N, C-alpha and C positions, 0 to 999 in steps of 0.2 A: 514324142519323147520316149526313149527307151532307157530303162534303168535296170541295172543288175544289182540285186541285193544279196550279199553273201553273209551267211551266219554259220558258225560251226554246228549249231543245233537248231532245230525247229522251235524248241521250247523257248529260246531267247527272244524270238520275234513273233510268236504266235498271236499276241494281242494285236499287233499291227496287221497281220495277214487276215485276221478275222474281219477287218474293215474293207478288204478288197474282194473282188470277185475272181474266183478261181476259173481260169480259162482251160487249163489242161496240164498234164504232167508228161514230160519227155522221158524221164527215167527216174531212178530212185533219188538222184541228187537235184534234179532241175524241174521246177514248176513255173507256170506262167500265170500271172494275175493281171487284172486291169482295174484302173481307177480313172474314171472319166476318159481323157484322151491319152493317158499314160499307160504304157505297157511295162510291167515289172516282172522280170525274170528273177526267180528266187533260187539261189544255189546253196544247198546244204551239203558241203563236202565232208563234214565230220570234224572231229577235234584234232588239232595239231597242224604243224607246218607241212608235213609230207602230203597228207590228203588235200589240204588247201592248195598247195602248189600244183599238184597233178590235175585235179578237177577244174580249178580256175584257169590254169594255163591251157588245158585242152579246150575249154569253152571259149576263151578269148581268141583262140585261133580260128574259131568258126563264126563268131559274131561280134560286131562292134556295138558300143553303147555310148550314149551321151554322158552317162554317169554310172560309176560303180560305187557301192557303199558296203563297207564291212562293218557289221554291227555285232555287239556282244558285251559281255561283262568283263571286268578286269580287277586285279588287285592293285593297290597303290602303295608306293613307297613314300609319297608326299602327304604328310599329315595335315597340310593345309587344305587338302581336297576332302570334303566331308563324304561319308558313306552316302551313296545315292547320287553323287555328282555325275553329270553327263558331260563328256569332254570330247574335243576334236584332237585326235592324235595326229600330229603333223610330221613326226619324225620317229623312225623305228630302226631296229637293228637286231642281229642275232649275236649277242655278246660272247657266247661260248663257242663260236665257230673258229677253231684254231687248235693250239696245242699247249699242254702244260710243259713248263720248263722249271722243274723243281717247284718252288713256291710261287713262281711267276707264271703269268699267262701270256702267250703270244698269239695275237689274232692272225687270221689269214693274210691280213695286210702287213703285219709285222714280219711274217714269214716270207713275204714276197710272192705268195701264191696268187694273189689278186691285187690289182691296182686299186687304191682307195677311191680314185675318181673314174673307175671303169663303170660305164652306165649299167644300171641306173643309180649306182652309188655316187655320193658326193661327200668326199672326205671320210669315206668308210661308213657313211650313214645312208639310210633310205629316207630322203626328205621329200615330202609331198608338196611340190609346187605346181601340181597339175591342174588345180581347180580353175574352171572357167566361170567367172561371175555371171556370164550371160545365160548359164544353164538354169539359174534360179530367177523366179519372178519376185521373190522376196528373200533377201539374204539376211534379214534381221535375226532370225532364230539361230542361224549358223554363226553369225558374228558374235552372239552372246555366249557361245560355248567357250570355256577355257581351252587354250591351245597348250597341249602337253606333249612330252616325249615318252616313247615306250621302248621296252625291250620284249623280245619274243623268245620263249623258252619251251623246251620239250617237257620239263618238269617244273611246275610252279613252286616257289620257295615256301618252306614250312618249318624251317629250323633257323636258329640264330646263326649257326655256322655257315649255312649256305647263303643266307641273306648277306652276311658280312662279306663273303667271298665275291658275290656278284656285284656288290657295291664298289669293291676295289677295281673291278673290271670295267663297269659302265655306270654312268649316272642316268637315271630316268625317273619319270613320275609314275609310270604304269608298267605292269607285266601282263602279257597275254600269251596265248599259245599259237596264234595265227597271224598277227598283224604284219610282221615283216614279210611273210610269204605273200600276203595280199598286196602289199605295196610293191614288192619286186615284180609280180606278174603285171599289175596295172601300169606301173611306170614303164616297164619294158614294152608293153603293148600300146603305150601312149593313150591310155584311157583315163579321162578325168576321174578322180576318185576321192573318197572320204573314208576315214576310219573313225567311227563314232562308238564310244564305249561308256558304260556306266560303272561306277565304282561300287563293287559289292562287298569289298573287304580291304583291310590293310594287309600289306605283305609283312607278316610277323609270324612268330611261332604259331603253328596251325591251331586255331580255336574257332570252330564253326559257330559257336554260340555268339560270337561277335560279328558275324556276317549278317547282311540284310539283303538277301537275294530278291525278296518281294519288292522292296523299295527301288532297288537298282533296275529291275526289269520294268516296273511301272514307269519310272522316269525315262528309261531308254526308249520305250515304245512311244511315249508321248512326244519325245523329241523327233524320233524317226517319222512319225506321222506328219509333223510340221515340215520337216525337211523334204520328205518324199512328195508331199502335196504342194510344195512351192517350186518344185523342179519342173 
């Protein structure tokens, strides 16, 4: 079994990697670990869509995997998701890819620059229907995760004005900085994939005193351990 684990930062998945045996490092972004009979390549492309798209696309052109997992933290628009929740993002998009038209926003699909069903898009969204149940010996932990939708942004929201603006453009449960780039690459390469994130904060006027990174990272890595060792 070959797994590719992608995280923007080493910090977010360090507790998990401490449980695996490091086999070697290929370069600054890619390391290889082993757990029993499972080989786990770990790609740390850096923060944001551009770096994720480049390093992930380059790597998937060189090697195939049974499963790719994107792991990290995220903010939530959905107040029914408690801080520390771990979720399975099944749909993502880049909502601000397009043009302003006065007070309105026109997506690349509205502008006719890209067809909304041009692969890997479906209706203008990146929908993860790639997962192969046979990859897992035990799907129970994955099935228990709430299935949510996400948006991917270059700048995470931290003001009432920007939050209201993005809500007019797209509805979603979560906001991350890499998810859509990960889905685009994996779905295009036809690699079964998962985007697993833990909620560290609510998307609201920026107030880090209300965040709980420690809880989010603890819960994220606990779930990643169960998912990775059942694959």
